[in-house]
KEKE-3310 file (N, C-alpha, C; in steps of 0.2 Angstrom, whole numbers, plus 5000, padded with zeros to 4 digits):
npx = (5004:5003:5011:5003:4991:4990:4991:4979:4970:4973:4969:4955:4951:4955:4948:4934:4936:4942:4931:4922:4929:4929:4915:4912:4920:4918:4905:4895:4879:4878:4867:4856:4840:4830:4824:4808:4799:4804:4802:4807:4822:4833:4845:4859:4870:4886:4900:4904:4901:4889:4877:4868:4852:4841:4824:4812:4795:4784:4772:4757:4751:4739:4724:4714:4700:4702:4700:4697:4690:4697:4706:4720:4735:4747:4759:4760:4760:4772:4781:4797:4800:4792:4779:4768:4758:4741:4727:4709:4693:4680:4670:4676:4679:4689:4705:4707:4706:4717:4728:4727:4729:4742:4748:4747:4758:4768:4765:4767:4780:4787:4781:4786:4793:4791:4793:4788:4773:4757:4745:4730:4719:4702:4693:4680:4671:4658:4652:4660:4661:4667:4663:4662:4675:4681:4677:4682:4696:4698:4696:4708:4717:4722:4734:4731:4736:4746:4742:4732:4716:4708:4695:4684:4682:4675:4680:4693:4699:4700:4708:4720:4723:4724:4732:4742:4747:4746:4737:4730:4714:4703:4701:4687:4679:4671:4668:4671:4677:4684:4696:4703:4717:4730:4743:4755:4763:4779:4783:4794:4802:4802:4791:4792:4791:4797:4797:4787:4775:4768:4754:4747:4756:4766:4780:4783:4779:4789:4800:4796:4797:4810:4816:4810:4818:4831:4829:4827:4839:4847:4842:4846:4860:4862:4864:4855)
npy = (4994:5011:5025:5037:5032:5024:5034:5041:5031:5029:5041:5041:5031:5036:5048:5045:5040:5051:5060:5054:5054:5067:5071:5063:5069:5083:5085:5080:5082:5096:5103:5112:5114:5129:5139:5145:5160:5171:5176:5185:5193:5188:5192:5185:5182:5175:5168:5181:5189:5197:5188:5188:5180:5172:5169:5158:5157:5146:5133:5134:5124:5111:5101:5090:5081:5066:5057:5044:5047:5048:5060:5070:5077:5090:5088:5074:5072:5078:5071:5068:5069:5074:5083:5084:5097:5101:5109:5107:5103:5091:5091:5098:5100:5102:5107:5100:5086:5084:5088:5079:5067:5069:5069:5056:5050:5055:5048:5035:5035:5037:5027:5017:5024:5029:5042:5051:5060:5064:5078:5083:5096:5100:5114:5115:5112:5111:5103:5092:5080:5068:5055:5058:5061:5049:5041:5048:5048:5034:5034:5039:5030:5032:5028:5021:5031:5037:5046:5059:5065:5080:5087:5097:5111:5125:5139:5136:5129:5139:5148:5141:5139:5153:5160:5152:5144:5154:5156:5164:5172:5171:5185:5195:5184:5179:5167:5151:5143:5151:5151:5141:5133:5128:5125:5116:5112:5109:5104:5104:5094:5104:5111:5121:5129:5123:5122:5127:5122:5119:5110:5103:5101:5090:5091:5100:5092:5082:5089:5092:5078:5075:5085:5081:5070:5076:5083:5072:5066:5075:5074:5061:5063:5072:5086:5097)
npz = (5000:4996:5003:5005:5003:5015:5025:5023:5025:5039:5044:5041:5050:5062:5064:5068:5081:5087:5087:5095:5107:5109:5110:5122:5131:5131:5127:5134:5143:5140:5138:5146:5153:5153:5167:5169:5171:5181:5198:5208:5214:5226:5239:5247:5260:5258:5263:5268:5257:5247:5237:5223:5219:5209:5211:5206:5200:5207:5205:5213:5227:5225:5226:5219:5212:5203:5187:5192:5204:5215:5226:5221:5224:5220:5226:5225:5212:5207:5214:5217:5204:5189:5180:5166:5162:5156:5148:5145:5138:5139:5129:5119:5102:5093:5095:5107:5106:5097:5104:5116:5109:5105:5118:5122:5116:5124:5136:5132:5128:5141:5148:5157:5167:5182:5187:5178:5175:5169:5169:5166:5166:5167:5160:5161:5172:5176:5167:5165:5174:5186:5182:5168:5164:5167:5157:5146:5149:5146:5133:5128:5132:5145:5158:5173:5188:5181:5171:5174:5174:5178:5188:5197:5209:5202:5204:5209:5199:5190:5196:5197:5183:5178:5188:5192:5181:5172:5161:5148:5146:5132:5121:5125:5130:5143:5149:5157:5148:5140:5145:5138:5131:5120:5124:5133:5148:5156:5171:5185:5199:5209:5207:5197:5182:5167:5154:5139:5127:5111:5111:5101:5091:5082:5081:5092:5103:5101:5105:5118:5123:5122:5131:5143:5145:5146:5158:5167:5166:5172:5185:5188:5188:5197:5194:5192)
capx = (5000:5006:5011:4998:4985:4991:4990:4972:4966:4974:4965:4949:4950:4956:4943:4928:4938:4943:4924:4919:4932:4927:4909:4912:4923:4915:4898:4890:4875:4880:4861:4852:4834:4829:4818:4804:4795:4807:4798:4811:4829:4835:4852:4861:4877:4889:4907:4905:4900:4882:4876:4861:4850:4834:4819:4807:4788:4782:4765:4754:4748:4732:4721:4708:4698:4704:4695:4695:4687:4702:4709:4727:4739:4753:4765:4760:4762:4779:4785:4804:4800:4790:4773:4766:4751:4738:4720:4705:4686:4678:4666:4680:4679:4695:4712:4708:4708:4724:4732:4727:4732:4750:4750:4747:4765:4772:4764:4770:4788:4789:4776:4789:4796:4786:4794:4784:4766:4753:4740:4725:4714:4696:4691:4672:4669:4651:4649:4665:4661:4672:4661:4663:4682:4683:4676:4686:4702:4698:4696:4715:4721:4726:4736:4730:4742:4751:4739:4727:4711:4706:4689:4684:4678:4677:4685:4700:4702:4701:4714:4725:4724:4726:4737:4748:4750:4746:4733:4726:4707:4702:4698:4680:4676:4671:4666:4677:4679:4688:4703:4706:4724:4733:4749:4757:4769:4783:4784:4799:4800:4802:4785:4794:4789:4804:4796:4780:4775:4761:4752:4745:4761:4771:4787:4784:4779:4795:4804:4795:4799:4818:4817:4809:4824:4836:4828:4828:4846:4850:4840:4850:4867:4862:4866:4849)
capy = (5000:5017:5029:5042:5028:5022:5040:5042:5026:5030:5047:5039:5027:5040:5053:5043:5040:5058:5063:5050:5056:5074:5071:5060:5073:5089:5086:5077:5086:5103:5106:5113:5117:5135:5139:5151:5165:5173:5180:5190:5192:5188:5193:5181:5183:5169:5169:5188:5192:5196:5185:5188:5173:5173:5165:5157:5156:5139:5132:5133:5118:5110:5094:5089:5074:5064:5053:5038:5049:5050:5067:5069:5083:5092:5084:5067:5072:5080:5067:5066:5068:5079:5081:5088:5100:5104:5111:5104:5101:5085:5092:5102:5096:5103:5107:5095:5079:5084:5089:5073:5062:5070:5067:5049:5049:5056:5043:5029:5035:5036:5022:5013:5028:5032:5049:5055:5059:5069:5081:5087:5100:5103:5121:5115:5107:5111:5097:5087:5076:5062:5050:5060:5061:5042:5039:5052:5045:5028:5035:5040:5025:5034:5023:5023:5033:5040:5051:5061:5070:5083:5091:5100:5117:5130:5144:5133:5127:5145:5151:5137:5141:5160:5163:5148:5143:5160:5155:5171:5171:5173:5192:5196:5179:5179:5161:5147:5140:5156:5149:5136:5134:5121:5124:5111:5114:5104:5106:5100:5092:5109:5115:5126:5128:5122:5122:5127:5119:5119:5103:5100:5101:5084:5094:5103:5087:5079:5093:5090:5072:5076:5089:5077:5066:5080:5084:5066:5065:5080:5071:5056:5065:5077:5093:5099)
capz = (5000:4995:5010:5005:5005:5022:5029:5022:5029:5046:5046:5041:5056:5068:5065:5072:5088:5090:5088:5100:5113:5110:5113:5128:5136:5131:5124:5139:5147:5139:5136:5152:5152:5157:5172:5167:5175:5187:5202:5212:5216:5233:5241:5252:5262:5257:5264:5269:5251:5245:5231:5221:5217:5206:5214:5201:5201:5209:5205:5220:5229:5224:5228:5215:5211:5196:5184:5196:5210:5221:5226:5220:5226:5216:5229:5223:5204:5207:5219:5215:5197:5185:5177:5160:5163:5150:5150:5140:5141:5136:5123:5114:5096:5089:5098:5113:5103:5094:5110:5120:5105:5106:5124:5122:5114:5130:5140:5129:5129:5148:5152:5163:5172:5187:5189:5173:5175:5165:5172:5162:5170:5163:5161:5161:5178:5177:5163:5165:5181:5187:5177:5161:5163:5167:5150:5142:5150:5143:5126:5126:5135:5151:5162:5180:5191:5176:5167:5178:5171:5184:5188:5204:5210:5196:5205:5211:5193:5187:5199:5195:5176:5177:5192:5193:5174:5168:5155:5146:5143:5125:5121:5125:5132:5151:5152:5159:5142:5137:5147:5134:5128:5118:5127:5138:5153:5159:5178:5188:5206:5213:5205:5193:5174:5163:5146:5137:5121:5108:5112:5095:5086:5083:5082:5099:5107:5101:5109:5125:5125:5123:5136:5149:5145:5148:5165:5171:5166:5177:5191:5189:5189:5203:5192:5189)
cpx = (5004:5006:5005:4991:4984:4989:4982:4968:4967:4970:4958:4947:4951:4951:4937:4930:4939:4936:4921:4922:4930:4920:4908:4915:4920:4908:4893:4886:4877:4873:4857:4845:4833:4824:4814:4801:4799:4802:4801:4818:4830:4843:4854:4868:4881:4897:4909:4904:4892:4882:4869:4858:4842:4830:4813:4800:4787:4774:4762:4751:4741:4730:4715:4706:4699:4698:4693:4691:4691:4705:4717:4730:4744:4759:4765:4762:4769:4784:4792:4804:4797:4783:4772:4759:4748:4730:4716:4698:4684:4674:4670:4681:4685:4702:4712:4710:4715:4729:4733:4730:4740:4752:4751:4755:4770:4771:4767:4777:4790:4784:4779:4793:4791:4787:4790:4777:4763:4747:4736:4720:4708:4695:4683:4670:4662:4648:4654:4666:4666:4670:4663:4671:4684:4682:4681:4693:4703:4699:4704:4720:4725:4728:4735:4736:4747:4748:4733:4722:4708:4700:4689:4680:4680:4681:4692:4703:4704:4707:4720:4728:4727:4731:4743:4751:4749:4743:4729:4719:4707:4699:4690:4676:4677:4669:4672:4680:4684:4695:4707:4713:4726:4740:4750:4763:4772:4785:4789:4797:4800:4796:4787:4793:4796:4803:4788:4780:4768:4759:4749:4750:4766:4778:4788:4784:4786:4800:4803:4797:4807:4819:4815:4815:4830:4835:4829:4835:4849:4848:4845:4857:4868:4865:4861:4850)
cpy = (5006:5021:5034:5038:5026:5028:5041:5037:5027:5036:5045:5035:5031:5045:5051:5043:5047:5061:5060:5053:5063:5075:5068:5065:5080:5090:5083:5082:5094:5107:5106:5116:5124:5134:5146:5155:5167:5177:5186:5188:5193:5189:5189:5182:5176:5171:5177:5192:5191:5193:5186:5182:5174:5167:5165:5156:5148:5138:5130:5126:5117:5103:5094:5082:5072:5059:5046:5040:5050:5057:5066:5076:5084:5088:5077:5067:5073:5076:5064:5066:5074:5078:5086:5090:5102:5105:5109:5105:5095:5086:5096:5097:5097:5102:5101:5088:5078:5084:5082:5067:5063:5068:5060:5046:5050:5050:5037:5029:5034:5032:5019:5017:5031:5039:5054:5054:5065:5071:5085:5090:5102:5110:5121:5110:5106:5104:5091:5084:5071:5057:5051:5059:5054:5039:5042:5049:5038:5029:5036:5035:5027:5029:5026:5025:5036:5046:5053:5066:5073:5087:5094:5107:5122:5135:5142:5132:5134:5148:5147:5139:5148:5162:5159:5146:5149:5160:5162:5169:5174:5180:5191:5190:5178:5172:5157:5144:5145:5155:5144:5138:5128:5121:5119:5114:5109:5107:5101:5098:5098:5114:5121:5124:5128:5122:5123:5125:5119:5111:5099:5099:5094:5086:5096:5097:5082:5082:5092:5083:5072:5080:5086:5073:5070:5081:5078:5064:5069:5077:5066:5057:5071:5084:5096:5107)
cpz = (5000:5002:5010:5006:5012:5026:5029:5026:5037:5048:5046:5048:5062:5069:5069:5079:5091:5091:5094:5107:5115:5113:5120:5133:5137:5129:5129:5143:5146:5138:5143:5150:5156:5162:5170:5173:5182:5191:5206:5212:5223:5234:5247:5254:5262:5258:5265:5263:5250:5238:5229:5218:5215:5209:5208:5204:5202:5208:5212:5221:5227:5225:5224:5214:5203:5193:5188:5203:5216:5220:5225:5221:5221:5219:5227:5215:5204:5211:5216:5207:5193:5182:5171:5161:5157:5152:5144:5143:5136:5129:5118:5107:5091:5092:5103:5111:5100:5100:5114:5116:5105:5112:5125:5120:5120:5135:5138:5130:5136:5152:5158:5168:5176:5189:5184:5174:5171:5169:5168:5166:5165:5165:5161:5166:5179:5173:5164:5172:5181:5182:5170:5160:5164:5160:5145:5143:5146:5135:5123:5129:5141:5156:5169:5184:5187:5173:5171:5174:5177:5183:5195:5204:5205:5198:5207:5204:5189:5189:5197:5187:5175:5181:5192:5186:5169:5161:5154:5143:5136:5126:5121:5128:5140:5154:5154:5153:5138:5140:5143:5131:5126:5120:5132:5142:5156:5166:5182:5195:5211:5211:5201:5186:5171:5156:5145:5129:5118:5108:5106:5090:5087:5085:5089:5104:5107:5105:5117:5127:5126:5129:5143:5150:5148:5156:5169:5171:5171:5184:5193:5191:5194:5201:5188:5187)
residu = (MET:ARG:PRO:LYS:GLN:THR:LEU:LEU:LEU:GLY:LEU:MET:LEU:LEU:VAL:PRO:VAL:LEU:VAL:PHE:LEU:PHE:LEU:LYS:SER:PHE:GLY:THR:ASN:ARG:TYR:ALA:LEU:PRO:THR:LEU:TRP:PRO:ALA:ARG:VAL:ASP:SER:THR:LEU:VAL:GLY:GLY:LYS:TRP:GLN:ARG:ASP:THR:VAL:TYR:HIS:GLN:ILE:GLY:ASP:PHE:ARG:LEU:PRO:SER:GLN:ALA:GLY:ARG:GLU:VAL:SER:GLN:ALA:GLU:LEU:ALA:ASP:ASN:GLY:LEU:TYR:VAL:ALA:SER:PHE:PHE:PHE:ALA:SER:CYS:PRO:GLY:ALA:CYS:PRO:ARG:LEU:ASN:SER:GLN:LEU:THR:ARG:VAL:GLN:GLU:LYS:TYR:ARG:ARG:ASP:PRO:ARG:VAL:ARG:LEU:ALA:SER:PHE:THR:ILE:ASP:PRO:ASP:HIS:ASP:SER:VAL:ALA:VAL:LEU:GLY:ARG:TYR:ALA:GLU:ARG:TYR:GLY:ALA:ILE:ALA:GLY:LYS:TRP:PHE:PHE:PHE:THR:GLY:ASP:LYS:SER:ALA:LEU:ASN:ARG:LEU:ALA:THR:GLU:GLU:PHE:ARG:VAL:GLN:PRO:LEU:PRO:GLY:ASP:ARG:SER:GLN:ARG:GLY:LEU:HIS:THR:GLN:GLN:VAL:TYR:LEU:VAL:ASP:ARG:HIS:ARG:ARG:VAL:ARG:GLY:ILE:TYR:ASP:GLY:THR:SER:GLU:LYS:GLU:ILE:ASN:ARG:LEU:ILE:THR:GLU:ILE:GLY:VAL:LEU:LEU:TYR:ALA:TYR:ASP:HIS:ASP:HIS:GLU)
# end
């Protein structure tokens, strides 16, 4: 074999090795999720020096009846893990079916990981009773203890949507259904929102699935 051919072959074999070493050394966990909605900046004294620390909005506690009739709290949803929150109503003919069909992909991807849960909150509790949501959950193959469909007190659900998840009512609509949104929210174990996605978009749900994996990796390696 000629020297030039030998050198070329050596380079061809060496490049993949170098790429692998580079990614292993420098490319691991370089992508960190942002934390959304800063609430305030606190100053703390550390080693005689003042340090500024951003405090982020945390979703307020709630306890609501799910499709099984059992009340579930946010503490249970986020227990050492995360949850994906969304808003819907059972009689919605358009965006809700598309959104929930996309969320079935999230459930399937993380079916065997108990740290990942889904929480869907009705915005029409006057009509979406526990029995209605039970049938609705069956339609989308919701796994018990994995994907919760919540109903409850109308004012509590309204507060949760507007004050905690900052859902904006549709212009000119004063009804509870005016709170409808096709956005979904990734909430971490500290009750902070880490991502917002268009729940009707396959591309956006692919991003959600990826970013759930990023957050779980951070949990596993203790560098959230």
